[in-house]
N, C-alpha and C positions, 0 to 999 in steps of 0.2 A: 341592503341586499337589495328589499322588498319581495322576498320570499313567504313572508309572511300573511303581507295581506293580497298576494296572489293565491296562497293556497285557504284562506275564508271567502274565496269569492262561487262560493259551492252551486249556489245558478248558473256558474254560465258555463255553459253545453261542453266549454273547451277542460276545462276543470272535472265534468260528469264523468270523460269518457278517459282520464287521465286515473280518473281516480279507480274506477276499474280495471286501468291497468296493472295499477297503485295493489289491488284485493287479490288482483294475479298473481304480482310477482308472491305478494305476504303468502299466499296458499303453496307458490310455487316453496318457501324456505320451509314449509314442513316437512318437506321431503329431507331434508336433510337430517337422518336418523340419526342418535348414538349408535355407534355397530362397533364388535369387535372382532370385526373384519379387520379393520386398521388398527394400532397400537396412539395409548395418548390422545384419545379424540375430548376434542373440546366440548363441555358437558354445557359450561356456565351458558353459551348462545349469545356470548359478547360477538364471535365474527357474526355471525345471523343482523342483531341487529345494528350493525357496521355496515351491512350488505342492505338491510332495506331502507338507514337512510341515506344509504347514497341514491340511492335507484327510486326513496324522495324528492329528496331534489334533484334531481335530472325530469321529476315530473314536473316538477315545480316549477321548474324552471319553464320547460315548455309550455306550457300554460303562460307564465307569465312572457314566454319572445310572444304568441298568438294574440294575446292583450292589446300589448304594448304597440304590437305593427296595425292593429285594430285603430285603438287612441291617434296615435299619427294620421292613418285614412284616412279616418274621417270624424275626426278632429282638430290639426293642425294643419291638413293637409297639406302637407311636403308636397315640395318635389321629390323624387328619389335620391336624388346627391342629397336631402335636408335628410330626408327618409334613415340614408342606411347612415349619415353621424350622425343623428338620435340617437337613434338604435343601440349602434354602434358606444355609444356612450353609456347607455343607461344596463346595454347587457354583457357587454365585455367579463368586467368584475365578480359580477351573478358567476358567472361560467368557470370564470379564472381558480375561483372559491372551492367549487363544486368541483373543480377535475384535481386540485390538492385536495378533498374528502378523497375522490376515488383512487388514488395514488397512495395516500394513507392507508386505503382500505386492501388495496392489493399488496401493499407491503405483511401487511398486518395473516394477509391472505397464507402471503410467503410464509410465513414464520410457523403456522399452523404447521403445514405441508414441512417446512422442515420439522418437526416433530412429526409428523406417520401421520397426521390427520388430516387422510385424507377425502373424507367424509364433508372438506372445503368447497373440493369442485359444484357442490349442492348450492353455495351459498352461490359462486360464479356462473353459471349455465344462466341461472335467471337472468342475472345483470348483461351479460352477453345477449338474452336475446332482445332483450329490452333497445337494448344498445343498437343492435341490429333489424332489428325493427320500424326503428325513429331515425334511423340511421339518412331516410330522406329529408326529412325535416329537422336536422342538425346539420347534413349538410349546409341547405337555403338559411340556414343563420350562420352560417361560416362565410356568407356573402358580406355580411360587418364585417367579421371580425382580419386579424391578421394573421400570415402566413405560418407566424411560430405558433398561434393559438389553432390552427389550422392542423398543425405539426406535432400539435400539445396533446389536440383529441384521438388523434387517427393513433398517437402514437399506446394512450390510456385503452382503445378500443385493442392493438396489436397484444396488449401485455395484459388483460382479462383471457383469450382467446388460446394464448401459449403457455396461461400457468393454467388455463382447463387444460391440454394436451398432457402438458409433465405431469400433469396430475393422474391422469388418466392412463400413464405409459405408467404413473410408478404402481400405478391397482393394477397394474398386467403383473405387470412386476413381484410385486408380493404376496400376489392368490399364484403366479409358477414354481420360486423359491421360499416360500414359505418354511419353513425349520424347523417349525412346531411337531414333537417326535411324539404327544398324545395323541393316545389312539385311543377311541371310547371300549370302557371294557362289553359290554352292550353293541354292540356293531354296527352305533342305530347313529344317524347325519351328522358328522362331524362339525363342528364349532366355519370351519373355513367355509364349506360347500353351507353352509347358513347363512355366515353374512355374505358370500360373494354371489348368492342371487340375489340380495337384499340390494345391493349394490348396480344387479343389472333392472332390477323391477323398478329403485329410484329412479337410473337409467332411461328407462323408456317414460317416464312420466314426460322428464324430459329431452326427447326424441329428436323435436324441430332443431330445438340449439345444440341440440349435441351436433349434429349433419352440419349447421352453418360454420359451428365449429372447428370440427375437423373437417371438415372442407377448407378453411383461411388458412389452414395449416399444414393438408398434402394435395396431391397433384390428382387424387380420385376425386369424382361426384359424390355430390351431395345423398344420393340415393344410393352407392356401395361403403362409403368409411361409416354407418351406423352397424353394417350388416358385419362388418370385417373387423371392428371396433370387439362386440356384444361374441364373436365366432372365438380371438384371441381365449376374451375372458375364459370362454366351456372351454379349449384348449387349454390351457393352463391348468384350470383346474383338475380336469383330470386325470393331465402326466404330474399333477400333486398329491391327488386321491390312489394313483397306484404305488406311489413312492411310500405314500402314510397303510398302506395296508402293507407294505412286506415289513412290518412290526410287527405283524400278530404270524405267530408261530406255529399255527393249528393255520390248514386252506384254508376250512369248512368258513372256519370265523375273519377269513381273510375275503372270501369271496361276498361274506355277505356283507359285511363291509361296502362292500365291492355294488354289491344287487341296490343296500338299504340310500347310498347316495348316488348314485346313477338312479334311480325309481324316482327318489326327490326330484333332482335335476331335472328331468324330463318335462318330471310332471309342473313342477314354478315354469317351467321359461313357458310349455303350455299354455298355463293360467293366465302368466301377465304381457304373455307376449311377443315376449323373445325369438320360442321357434319360428314363428312366423315373418319377422325381423329376417331374420337371421337364414334361413328357408328360400330366401330371397337370393341368396347367394349360394344357396347349396340346396337343394330340392332330397340330398337322400340324411341331412343332420335324425329327422323323427326316427326313419329306417336305421340308422345308428345306433342312437339308442335303445332302440325297443332289440337289436341285436347283442347288443351285451350286456343289456337284464336277463334276455334269453340266454346267455353263455356264461355270466354270473349268480344264474336259478340256477343253470346244468352243475358248473363245481361244485356250490354248497347239497347239491339234493345228492351227490358222489358219495356224502358217508352214509345215505339212507340204503343208498343201492348197496353199498356193502356189507349193511346191517341183513337185509333181503338179501342177502351171494349166500351167506353163511348155510341157511335153511336149505336155498337152489342148490348147492353142490353139496349137500348130503343125501338130497334125496335122488340126485343124479346120480349119483355113486356107491351110496348102502342103505339105499330105499329097501326095505324089508320086504318080505314077498307078499303080499292078503294073507294066505292061506297061515300067515307063523303070528297072522294078527290076535288072534284071540290064545295064543299057545304065548310059553314063555320062553325068549328068545335068549339064543344061546351066549355065553359071558363075552364076548369079543362085540358080540351087537349090543347087547344094553349095554357095555362103555361107550361103543360110539353117542348111541340115543345123551348118554349122562352128556358124556361131551360135546353135543350141538347145543345142546340148551342149556347149559350150562355157559356156554360162547356167548350164543344169543342176547342170554342174560346179564351178560357183566361188557358187550357192547353195547346190549341197549342203555343201562346206567351211563357207561362213558359216556356216552353219547346227549344225553339226554341232560345228566350233570355238567358234562362245557358247554352245552347249551341253554339252556333252564334261562341265564339273565340278557340275550339277546334278545334286542326289543327293534320290534321290525312298524314305524311311525304309521308306514298304510295299511288301511282296514285291511281292503281289496287285497293285498299283496301275505298280509299276513294268512290270512283265512287259506287261499291259495296254495298256500306254502303247507299250510299242515292238514289244506285236505289229501297233497301228495305226497306227506312224507306216512299220509294212514295208508295212502293207496299200495302205498310200495310196498310198507312196511308188511299190510292187513293181507293182501295179497297173498304172500310169503306165510309166511306166520300163521295166520284163522283155517288155511289145510292143516295146516304141515301137526297145533296144538289140536284138532281136531281131530285128525290119526292116529296121534303118540299117548293118548293119555287111557284110550284104550287098551295098551300094552301091557303085559308084567312085567315093566325093567327096572325098577324100582322099586324100594318098600320107602323111600320116603319122596313120595309126592310134588310136597309143597316143597323141595325144595327145586325143581326143575320146573316147573310149573305155577313157577312164581311169578307172571302175568297171563292172565285172561285178554284174549282180543282185549274187549272191552276196557280193562283195564290199561295196555297200552296204548286206545283210542283218546281216553281221557288223561292220558299222560301227553299226549302229543298239541291236544285241543290247550294242552296251557301252554305252552310255548309261543314263543314270538308275539306276546303282551304286549299291543301298543299301549303306551305312557303318555305320547304326545299329542 
């Protein structure tokens, strides 16, 4: 097949040019990470090896085509018709072999996708990118080949593109309809969120190839197909997360789960460029996520607001007059003070115990939550504590003055530990 001899001509400019392409393709393949976003991911790298072999054959073939063409022109000085016949006799058989290898690779990719190894798309996209980039050069060679060979080449290219699109559609469906009922007890970022964002990050690396592939299968222009796909994945992820959040029986834990995941989504899509691409079609995307974060944070803080409301309600309806502060209150008033301290202590312990295991991976968000919780609680508790510790309403003050403002602040400081 003369592929080996062509591949060893390292002094050839054509070979050096195509070797850069091969290096780029090999780098593209490293982006196919093993991820739990899909089941049964191929860990042994067999598909990556097959994909790299196919593109190596294509690269080598183009080098050989260029060199054989120069040889015919410069050495033999054939007429154009004789040159066509010569090149056809030399190059058709190697191309048929390469197309056989490409067909076998596609069959292997289909088997992987059948096992829900959707990460196989990251082997297909770089291959599609190379073939599309070299399409003009392949068309030049097709002048020397039979129509059947041209049709076979076009079929392979269409099959690569259609297989990519099928894999992407399966991924969107997986993100939207994942039936996993597991929810993290610490309300942290769900595995589905993490894996979907990794998948999107990888797609961004191949965004140019993605645009070509999607536009070849759809009527939309290359400038809109990628933003629409990314938006569909984000929408599907948001829907699934809301469904998973319903498995929490505590509304505050449900809100924290959504807050963690939504915050992580926004932070990640900013970092990897997804937000910028999606915003080309919808400028309100970032504002939507910010609004959702504010909403979920407000819903979570409601449990702490309710804690402060215990004190606010008492002070509004049962507050002792100042002249009585140095006197022993009446029995009814003493019981009211004891009751509100008991209620506060019980609710504070309940909240801190229920929320003790919550993890907030975003350090800045965790810090802001602690600050807001302390502000809500201490703004009510500190004056209440300072006022009624001067009132002689009990013979057992340790039972009711169980928490000082400082101990409450310290307890809240130990919440939302970021462990990721």
